C-alpha positions in Angstrom: -23.2 12.3 -97.0 -22.0 16.1 -97.5 -18.4 16.6 -97.1 -16.4 15.6 -94.6 -13.5 17.6 -92.6 -11.8 15.1 -90.3 -10.7 11.6 -90.1 -13.5 9.6 -87.9 -14.6 9.9 -84.6 -14.4 6.3 -82.8 -16.8 6.4 -80.1 -16.8 3.5 -77.1 -20.4 3.4 -75.4 -21.3 0.4 -73.2 -22.9 -1.8 -76.0 -21.1 -0.8 -78.9 -18.5 1.4 -80.7 -19.1 3.7 -83.1 -17.8 5.7 -85.5 -18.9 9.5 -86.4 -17.7 11.2 -89.3 -17.1 15.4 -88.4 -18.8 17.8 -90.5 -19.0 22.0 -89.7 -22.5 22.8 -88.1 -23.3 24.2 -91.6 -23.4 20.9 -93.3 -26.7 19.9 -95.5 -27.2 16.5 -94.7 -29.2 14.4 -97.6 -32.6 12.6 -96.5 -31.4 9.1 -94.9 -31.1 7.8 -91.3 -28.2 7.9 -89.1 -27.1 9.4 -85.8 -25.5 12.6 -85.3 -23.8 15.1 -82.6 -24.0 18.0 -81.8 -20.1 18.6 -80.6 -17.3 20.7 -80.0 -13.5 21.2 -79.3 -12.4 21.8 -76.0 -8.8 24.1 -75.1 -7.3 21.2 -74.9 -8.1 20.1 -78.7 -10.7 17.1 -77.0 -14.5 16.5 -78.4 -17.0 18.4 -76.1 -20.4 16.5 -77.1 -23.4 18.9 -76.4 -25.6 16.6 -78.0 -26.7 13.4 -78.9 -29.3 12.4 -81.4 -30.9 10.1 -83.7 -33.4 11.1 -87.4 -34.8 8.4 -89.5 -34.1 12.0 -91.4 -30.5 13.6 -91.0 -31.7 16.8 -93.9 -34.7 17.2 -91.6 -33.5 17.2 -87.8 -30.2 19.5 -88.3 -32.2 21.8 -90.6 -34.1 22.5 -87.9 -31.8 23.2 -85.2 -30.0 26.4 -83.7 -27.8 24.6 -80.8 -24.4 26.0 -82.4 -26.6 28.9 -81.3 -27.6 28.1 -78.2 -25.1 25.6 -76.9 -21.7 26.6 -78.5 -21.4 23.8 -81.8 -19.2 24.2 -84.3 -19.3 20.0 -85.6 -21.5 18.0 -86.8 -20.7 14.1 -85.9 -23.2 11.6 -87.9 -23.0 8.6 -89.7 -26.4 6.5 -91.5 -28.2 4.1 -90.0 -31.3 2.5 -91.0 -32.3 0.2 -88.3 -34.5 2.3 -86.2 -33.7 0.2 -83.9 -30.4 0.2 -83.4 -30.4 4.2 -84.0 -32.7 4.6 -80.2 -30.3 2.1 -78.9 -26.9 3.7 -79.7 -28.4 6.7 -78.7 -29.2 5.8 -75.8 -25.9 3.9 -75.6 -23.9 6.9 -76.1 -25.6 9.5 -73.8 -25.2 6.7 -70.6 -21.6 6.8 -72.0 -20.3 10.5 -73.0 -23.0 12.5 -70.6 -23.2 15.3 -73.4 -23.9 19.2 -71.8 -28.1 18.8 -73.5 -30.0 16.5 -72.8 -33.6 16.5 -73.8 -36.3 14.3 -72.9 -39.4 15.2 -75.6 -38.3 14.6 -79.2 -41.4 17.5 -80.1 -38.1 20.0 -78.2 -34.9 18.6 -79.2 -32.7 19.7 -81.5 
């Protein structure tokens, strides 16, 4: 993965606890599977989750989006996760728990 910029963020879902690393929005990722979150800090300095996703290739998924311009994300929180079923379950778990600002139902339209 790319160079991290902050200490990891621990996120609690209903099904588990997940550790995400924080990266600048323009980070280039390697071709590896994982979960990711587009995020920004609010005026109180707390994380605001814009979009939560998963991909078999972080490099392809994250290089092909303009979420930062669309919804104001300033960072990408990410971690590697080679197990497709686990990635999808984690994505659903965190969407239900964190309620991101942007939720898209079609994979073809998502960031």
